[in-house]
C-alpha positions as CSV (number, residue, x, y, z in Angstrom):
1,M,113.3,127.5,119.4
2,E,113.1,126.5,123.2
3,I,111.5,123.2,124.0
4,K,108.8,123.7,126.9
5,S,107.7,120.0,127.6
6,I,108.7,116.7,126.3
7,K,106.1,113.7,127.5
8,S,106.7,110.4,126.6
9,F,103.7,107.2,126.2
10,F,104.5,103.4,126.4
11,V,102.2,102.5,123.1
12,H,101.1,98.7,122.5
13,P,100.3,97.2,119.5
14,S,96.3,97.7,120.0
15,K,94.6,97.4,116.0
16,N,91.4,95.5,116.2
17,E,91.6,94.7,120.1
18,K,88.6,95.1,121.7
19,V,90.2,96.1,125.1
20,P,93.7,97.6,124.6
21,K,96.0,98.0,127.0
22,K,96.7,100.9,129.3
23,I,99.2,103.6,128.2
24,T,101.6,104.6,131.1
25,S,103.2,108.0,130.6
26,T,106.0,110.0,132.0
27,D,107.2,113.8,131.7
28,V,111.0,113.8,130.5
29,P,113.0,116.3,132.6
30,K,115.4,118.4,131.7
31,T,118.3,117.0,133.7
32,N,117.1,113.6,132.0
33,D,120.3,112.1,129.3
34,V,116.9,111.5,127.2
35,F,116.1,115.2,127.2
36,G,119.4,116.0,125.0
37,M,118.9,113.5,122.6
38,L,115.2,114.3,121.8
39,Q,116.5,118.1,121.7
40,T,118.9,117.0,118.6
41,V,115.6,115.2,117.0
42,F,113.9,118.5,117.6
43,D,116.2,120.7,116.2
44,K,116.7,118.5,113.1
45,S,112.8,117.8,112.5
46,E,112.7,120.4,109.5
47,T,115.4,118.8,107.6
48,E,114.8,115.0,108.8
49,C,111.4,114.8,108.0
50,V,111.4,115.3,103.9
51,I,108.1,113.9,103.4
52,N,105.8,116.7,103.0
53,V,101.7,115.9,103.7
54,L,98.3,117.4,104.3
55,F,95.6,116.5,106.8
56,K,92.9,114.8,104.7
57,P,89.7,116.1,104.8
58,D,86.6,114.1,106.2
59,D,84.2,112.1,104.3
60,K,81.9,115.2,103.2
61,G,84.9,117.0,101.5
62,K,85.3,119.6,104.9
63,Q,88.5,120.3,106.2
64,N,87.6,118.4,109.7
65,N,90.5,116.4,110.4
66,A,90.1,114.4,113.9
67,F,93.9,114.2,114.2
68,K,94.5,118.2,113.3
69,K,92.1,118.8,116.4
70,L,93.8,116.9,118.9
71,L,97.3,118.6,117.6
72,V,95.3,122.1,118.3
73,E,93.8,121.5,121.6
74,Y,97.5,120.1,122.5
75,A,99.4,123.4,121.4
76,K,96.7,125.0,123.0
77,N,97.6,122.7,126.9
78,Q,99.9,120.5,127.2
79,T,98.1,118.4,129.9
80,D,98.9,114.7,130.5
81,E,94.7,113.9,129.0
82,N,95.8,115.8,125.6
83,G,99.0,114.3,125.4
84,M,96.9,110.6,125.8
85,Q,94.7,111.3,123.3
86,I,97.3,111.7,120.9
87,A,98.8,108.2,121.9
88,E,95.5,106.2,121.9
89,A,95.5,107.7,118.6
90,L,98.6,105.7,117.5
91,Q,97.8,102.7,119.6
92,T,94.7,102.0,117.9
93,V,96.4,101.8,114.3
94,T,99.4,100.1,116.0
95,T,99.7,96.4,114.7
96,K,101.5,93.2,115.9
97,K,104.2,93.3,113.6
98,S,104.7,97.2,114.5
99,G,105.4,95.8,118.0
100,L,105.8,97.9,121.0
101,G,106.5,101.6,120.7
102,L,107.8,104.4,122.8
103,L,106.1,107.8,121.5
104,F,107.6,111.2,122.7
105,I,105.6,114.4,122.0
106,V,108.0,117.2,122.0
107,F,106.4,120.9,122.4
108,G,108.1,124.2,121.3
109,Q,107.6,127.3,121.4
110,E,109.3,130.8,120.3
111,G,107.0,133.9,120.4
112,N,103.3,133.1,118.6
113,K,104.9,130.4,116.5
114,T,104.5,126.6,118.2
115,K,106.3,123.6,117.0
116,I,105.6,120.0,118.1
117,V,107.3,117.0,116.9
118,L,106.4,113.3,117.3
119,S,108.7,110.6,117.7
120,R,108.2,106.6,117.9
121,F,111.0,104.6,118.7
122,A,110.7,100.9,118.2
123,A,111.3,98.4,120.8
124,D,114.3,96.3,120.6
125,Q,116.5,93.4,122.2
126,G,120.1,94.0,123.6
127,I,122.4,93.1,126.3
128,S,123.6,95.1,129.3
129,A,127.0,94.8,130.4
130,S,128.6,96.0,133.7
131,E,132.2,95.4,134.5
132,S,133.5,95.0,137.9
133,K,137.3,94.6,138.6
134,E,137.1,90.7,138.8
135,K,134.5,89.9,135.9
136,L,132.2,90.7,133.5
137,N,128.2,90.6,134.2
138,V,125.8,90.3,131.2
139,Q,122.0,90.2,131.1
140,Y,119.8,90.2,128.5
141,V,117.4,93.1,128.6
142,Q,114.0,93.6,126.4
143,N,112.3,96.6,125.8
144,V,115.5,98.4,124.5
145,F,114.7,101.8,122.6
146,M,117.2,103.2,120.3
147,K,117.4,105.7,117.5
148,N,118.9,104.2,114.6
149,A,118.4,104.3,110.4
150,I,115.9,101.6,110.6
151,A,113.6,101.9,114.0
152,Y,112.4,105.7,114.3
153,K,109.7,107.6,112.6
154,S,109.2,111.7,113.4
155,A,106.6,114.0,112.1
156,M,106.8,118.0,112.4
157,F,103.9,120.3,112.7
158,Q,104.2,124.1,113.2
159,G,103.0,127.3,113.1
160,A,100.9,130.1,114.7
161,S,97.6,130.4,116.7
162,H,97.9,127.0,118.2
163,L,98.6,125.5,115.0
164,A,94.8,126.1,114.0
165,N,95.9,127.3,110.5
166,I,98.2,124.7,109.4
167,T,97.1,122.5,106.3
168,G,99.9,119.6,107.1
169,G,103.4,119.2,108.2
170,K,106.4,116.9,107.5
171,A,106.9,113.3,108.4
172,I,109.7,110.5,107.8
173,D,109.2,106.7,108.4
174,K,113.1,105.1,108.7
175,Q,111.3,102.1,110.1
176,M,109.6,101.2,107.1
177,S,111.4,103.2,104.5
178,G,111.6,100.3,101.8
179,H,107.8,99.7,101.9
180,L,105.7,102.8,100.6
181,D,102.4,101.1,100.9
182,N,103.1,100.4,104.9
183,I,104.8,104.3,105.0
184,A,101.5,105.7,103.7
185,H,98.9,103.8,105.7
186,Y,100.0,103.2,109.0
187,W,102.4,106.5,109.8
188,I,101.2,109.0,107.8
189,T,97.7,107.8,106.4
190,H,96.4,106.1,109.7
191,F,98.1,107.8,113.0
192,L,98.3,111.5,111.4
193,Q,95.5,111.2,108.8
194,C,97.3,112.8,106.0
195,A,98.0,112.4,102.7
196,L,101.5,112.8,100.9
197,E,101.5,116.2,99.1
198,T,103.4,115.0,96.2
199,T,102.2,111.3,94.8
200,A,105.1,109.1,93.8
201,A,104.1,109.4,90.2
202,T,103.9,112.8,90.1
203,G,107.0,113.8,91.7
204,S,109.2,111.1,90.0
205,N,107.7,112.3,86.8
206,R,108.3,115.5,87.1
207,L,111.8,114.5,88.3
208,A,112.4,112.8,85.0
209,V,111.1,116.0,82.8
210,R,113.1,118.2,84.5
211,I,116.6,116.1,84.4
212,K,115.7,115.2,81.0
213,D,115.1,119.3,80.2
214,A,118.5,119.7,81.8
215,I,120.3,117.3,79.5
216,A,118.6,119.2,76.4
217,T,119.7,122.8,77.6
218,V,123.3,122.4,79.0
219,K,126.0,122.8,76.5
220,D,129.1,121.5,78.7
221,S,129.6,118.1,77.3
222,D,131.4,116.7,80.3
223,V,128.0,118.5,82.3
224,K,125.9,116.4,80.2
225,S,127.4,113.1,80.7
226,E,127.7,113.7,84.1
227,I,123.9,114.0,84.6
228,I,123.6,111.3,82.4
229,A,125.4,109.0,84.3
230,A,123.7,110.0,87.9
231,A,120.2,109.5,85.8
232,S,120.9,106.1,84.6
233,L,121.7,104.9,88.2
234,L,118.1,105.4,89.1
235,K,117.0,102.2,88.1
236,N,118.3,100.8,91.0
237,V,116.3,103.3,93.1
238,N,112.4,102.9,94.9
239,A,110.6,103.6,97.0
240,Q,112.9,106.1,98.8
241,P,112.4,110.1,99.9
242,F,113.5,111.8,97.1
243,S,113.9,115.3,95.6
244,G,115.8,117.1,92.6
245,K,118.2,118.4,95.3
246,L,118.3,115.1,96.9
247,F,119.4,113.6,93.8
248,C,122.0,116.0,93.0
249,D,123.3,115.2,96.7
250,K,123.1,111.6,96.4
251,Y,125.3,111.2,93.3
252,S,127.2,114.2,94.7
253,L,126.6,116.1,91.3
254,S,129.3,118.6,90.2
255,D,128.1,122.8,91.0
256,D,127.7,122.9,86.9
257,A,125.3,119.9,87.3
258,T,123.3,120.7,90.1
259,N,122.8,124.4,89.3
260,A,121.3,122.9,85.3
261,I,118.9,120.6,87.2
262,A,117.9,123.4,90.1
263,H,117.4,125.9,87.0
264,A,115.3,123.1,84.8
265,F,112.8,123.1,87.6
266,K,112.2,127.0,87.8
267,D,111.3,127.1,91.3
268,D,113.3,126.5,94.2
269,S,110.6,124.9,96.5
270,L,109.8,122.3,93.5
271,F,113.6,121.7,93.5
272,K,113.5,120.8,97.5
273,E,110.0,119.4,97.7
274,S,109.9,115.6,98.4
275,F,107.9,112.5,97.5
276,M,108.5,108.7,97.6
277,F,110.4,108.0,94.1
278,D,109.1,105.4,91.9
279,A,111.3,104.0,89.7
280,G,108.8,102.7,87.3
281,A,106.9,106.2,86.7
282,F,110.9,108.0,86.2
283,Q,111.9,105.4,83.5
284,K,108.4,105.9,81.3
285,V,110.0,109.3,80.7
286,L,113.6,109.0,81.2
287,S,115.7,105.9,81.0
288,Y,119.2,105.5,79.4
289,K,120.4,102.2,77.4
290,S,124.0,101.6,77.2
291,I,126.2,99.2,75.0
292,E,129.6,98.2,74.4
293,M,131.2,98.7,71.1
294,S,133.7,96.3,70.0
295,N,136.7,98.7,70.5
296,G,136.0,98.4,74.0
297,A,134.1,101.8,74.1
298,F,130.7,102.9,75.6
299,I,127.8,104.6,74.1
300,S,124.5,105.5,75.8
301,A,121.3,107.4,75.1
302,N,117.7,107.4,76.0
303,A,116.1,103.7,75.4
304,Y,113.1,105.0,73.9
305,S,114.9,106.9,70.7
306,F,118.3,104.3,70.9
307,N,117.6,103.0,67.6
308,D,117.1,105.7,65.9
309,I,120.1,107.5,66.8
310,F,122.4,104.9,66.3
311,K,122.7,102.1,63.4
312,I,123.7,98.8,64.9
313,T,125.1,96.1,62.5
314,P,126.6,93.0,64.8
315,L,129.7,91.9,63.8
316,D,130.7,88.4,63.0
317,G,133.1,86.2,65.7
318,V,132.1,88.6,68.2
319,K,129.8,88.9,71.4
320,N,126.2,90.1,70.7
321,D,126.9,92.9,73.4
322,E,129.8,93.9,71.3
323,V,128.4,95.9,68.0
324,Q,129.9,98.1,65.3
325,V,128.0,101.9,65.4
């Protein structure tokens, strides 16, 4: 899809401020290198934004979402005023902890289909270096903006009829990826006025059930062991965007193991549907216990049925974690 326009807004932290600072803005021309960088963000947004979100209804339960109205107006007319209203919505919920931000509104259109990508880049500090024939000049620089793994947020909304009929979009907050509450309350809940389509508990519980079903169904012992080993590692994962497909990709599962898990989901959209992983909710359904035997071998089983499956007798004169089974 072709990008029609990109607008940029310098957003100050103004939550609870009686007199917010003025937001300055500019258009990003196609000849600017920044345009090329944002073209990449725009093109990858459908796969990069992995959290499905839905617009929240108003206090009366009606689909009367204020932020959606701003998107629809901008989709109809990409004026500075309409863009400024979106930037002001971000500024009013931006705290001092989040700091200065550079918001880009990228608008694309193809036929009757419209796509808007919002990306916020956090301010940082850096050092500028310029080299001449005789010497090197270095200078401290403030308000440096870079796209990296810990300093950007994005949201993507697309649909027909100026987005009037969309019910939500897709988002990501890599700046706060380790803190689920901050992700929901600042970027998704407060700014986008959305809610997670699939809650952390629901998604994690469903993933555990589907993995458990795959383990019970698959006949190849090597594939079964492969899935169990990968599932055992999930105790170290928490508050990260996740899905059945991401689980298979993260642990480089074989095609047979991936197909077994995908088949257990029975629906490709559920297999790929993203949510914030909750280790506690996952382990309530599926958790593995492993122990070392006296001969050096390891045995594993579901933690909740381990003692029913194996009869354990400690051996005299050996360590507590070495047992005879």
